[in-house]
Structure formats: structure tokens, C-alpha cells
C-alpha positions in Angstrom: 18.7 -4.1 8.9 21.1 -6.3 11.1 20.1 -8.7 13.9 21.6 -11.1 16.3 20.5 -14.2 17.7 18.2 -13.3 20.6 17.2 -9.9 19.1 13.6 -9.2 18.5 11.9 -8.6 14.8 9.0 -6.4 15.1 6.7 -5.9 12.3 4.3 -2.8 12.6 0.8 -3.4 11.4 -0.1 -1.6 8.2 -3.7 -1.2 9.5 -5.2 0.6 12.2 -6.6 -1.7 15.1 -4.2 -4.5 14.3 -1.4 -5.7 16.2 2.3 -5.6 15.4 4.0 -9.0 15.2 7.0 -9.9 17.5 9.4 -12.5 16.7 12.6 -13.8 18.1 15.5 -14.0 15.9 17.0 -17.4 16.0 19.6 -17.1 13.2 20.6 -14.1 10.7 21.5 -16.0 7.4 22.9 -12.9 5.5 26.3 -11.7 5.7 27.5 -9.7 8.8 24.1 -10.3 10.5 21.7 -9.2 7.6 18.6 -10.8 6.5 16.9 -13.2 5.8 16.3 -14.1 9.5 15.0 -17.2 10.9 12.1 -16.0 13.3 10.1 -17.6 15.7 7.0 -15.6 16.1 5.5 -15.0 19.5 1.9 -15.2 18.4 1.9 -18.6 17.1 5.3 -20.1 17.7 5.6 -20.8 13.8 9.2 -20.3 12.6 9.7 -18.7 9.3 12.6 -17.2 7.3 11.9 -13.5 7.0 13.1 -10.5 4.5 12.0 -7.7 6.7 10.4 -4.7 4.8 10.2 -1.0 5.8 7.4 -1.9 8.2 9.9 -3.8 10.4 12.7 -3.2 13.1 15.2 -4.7 15.2 15.0 -4.6 19.0 18.2 -5.7 20.5 18.3 -8.6 23.2 18.5 -6.9 26.7 20.4 -9.8 28.0 17.6 -10.0 30.5 17.6 -14.1 30.5 15.1 -16.7 29.1 12.5 -16.2 31.8 11.8 -12.5 31.1 12.1 -13.0 27.3 9.5 -16.0 27.6 7.4 -13.6 30.1 7.4 -10.9 27.3 6.6 -13.2 24.4 3.8 -14.8 26.6 2.4 -11.1 27.2 2.6 -10.2 23.5 0.7 -13.4 22.7 -2.2 -12.4 25.5 -2.4 -9.1 24.0 -3.0 -10.3 20.5 -5.5 -12.6 21.7 -7.2 -9.8 23.2 -7.2 -7.5 20.4 -8.5 -10.5 18.2 -11.5 -11.1 20.5 -12.3 -7.1 20.6 -12.1 -7.2 16.8 -14.4 -10.1 16.7 -17.2 -8.3 18.8 
């Protein structure tokens, strides 16, 4: 798996009803853009060094600019919050 700065790392949920996790790739530390990746997660703004597993994939940066990327990240956070609220009912 390869990624570049600005790409999105998406980790699918292993359980039904749980949301996937999205993170913005800040750096690729492996040779030729391979893992590990420094990722900032959209759900909590936490940064971590990630060795993605089989449940992950990379979505390339669409060169849409920081405003749209921020809007997408905010939307993903809102969806995650909504799913959490529904699960707690």
C-alpha cells in the first residue's frame, strides 16, 4: 500500500453498525510512499503512526483544496458523532 501527503487512509469497521475511520496522511515514512504513515484522524484530530492492515485502503487526494478537505473531515466527524449517539440509545 502506498500513500502520499494529502491522501486519505480509510480503515473499515470490523463490526456492523460501527463507522469506518478516516485519516489525512501527513507523511509516508516507508520507502517509495509505503507504510508506516503519519495520519491525523478526522474523528478526534489525534495523530498516529499507522501500519495499515487488510481492512484499510488509501483514497488519493483529489486536489480539491484545503477548504473542501476540511469540509469532508468535518462531515465525517459529524457522521461519527451521530452514529455514536444512535448507538448509545
